[in-house]
C-alpha positions in Angstrom: 100.3 89.5 118.1 103.2 87.2 116.8 103.2 83.6 118.3 106.2 82.8 120.4 106.7 78.9 119.3 108.6 76.5 121.4 111.5 75.2 120.7 114.0 72.0 122.7 117.0 71.6 120.9 120.2 70.1 121.5 122.5 72.5 123.7 126.3 73.8 122.3 127.4 73.2 125.7 125.2 69.5 126.5 122.0 68.7 126.8 118.7 70.2 126.1 117.6 73.4 125.7 113.9 75.4 125.0 113.5 78.4 123.0 111.0 80.9 122.4 111.1 81.2 118.1 113.5 84.0 117.7 115.3 84.4 120.7 118.9 84.0 121.4 119.0 82.8 124.9 117.5 79.4 126.1 114.5 79.9 128.3 116.0 77.3 130.1 118.4 73.7 129.9 117.6 70.1 130.7 120.3 67.1 131.0 117.5 65.0 129.6 115.6 65.4 126.2 112.2 64.5 127.4 112.5 66.4 130.3 113.2 69.4 128.1 109.5 68.8 126.1 107.8 68.2 129.4 108.6 71.9 130.0 108.1 73.0 126.6 104.9 71.4 126.2 103.4 73.1 129.4 104.6 76.5 128.0 102.8 75.7 124.4 100.0 74.8 126.3 99.8 77.6 128.3 100.8 80.3 125.5 98.5 78.2 122.8 101.6 78.1 120.1 103.5 75.5 118.5 106.2 72.9 120.4 108.9 71.9 117.8 110.9 69.1 119.3 114.3 68.7 117.0 117.0 65.8 117.2 120.4 66.8 117.8 121.7 67.3 114.4 118.9 70.2 114.2 115.9 68.9 111.6 112.7 68.5 113.3 112.0 65.7 115.0 108.1 66.3 115.9 105.9 69.1 116.4 102.8 69.6 118.1 100.6 72.7 118.0 98.2 73.6 120.9 96.9 76.7 118.8 93.5 77.9 119.6 91.3 74.8 118.3 91.3 72.5 121.0 92.8 69.3 120.1 96.4 69.7 119.3 97.4 68.3 115.7 100.9 66.1 116.3 103.3 65.7 113.6 106.3 63.4 113.4 109.0 63.6 110.5 111.2 60.4 109.5 
């Protein structure tokens, strides 16, 4: 079964969107990035997938793994 990692990305219309990997449409949109991250983190925990938070320029700001292991891995890029 393929995992649907979650991505928090800047929305073209403004604000922030939560997308599943490979999805063309957002699962939900938010005005603030912090609200989008909170929602996406809950989904990633429930689905045991990865969460990628992007900057406005599209680069990965941080990632969290909620895969089958018991403690989440965290990463941060520059």
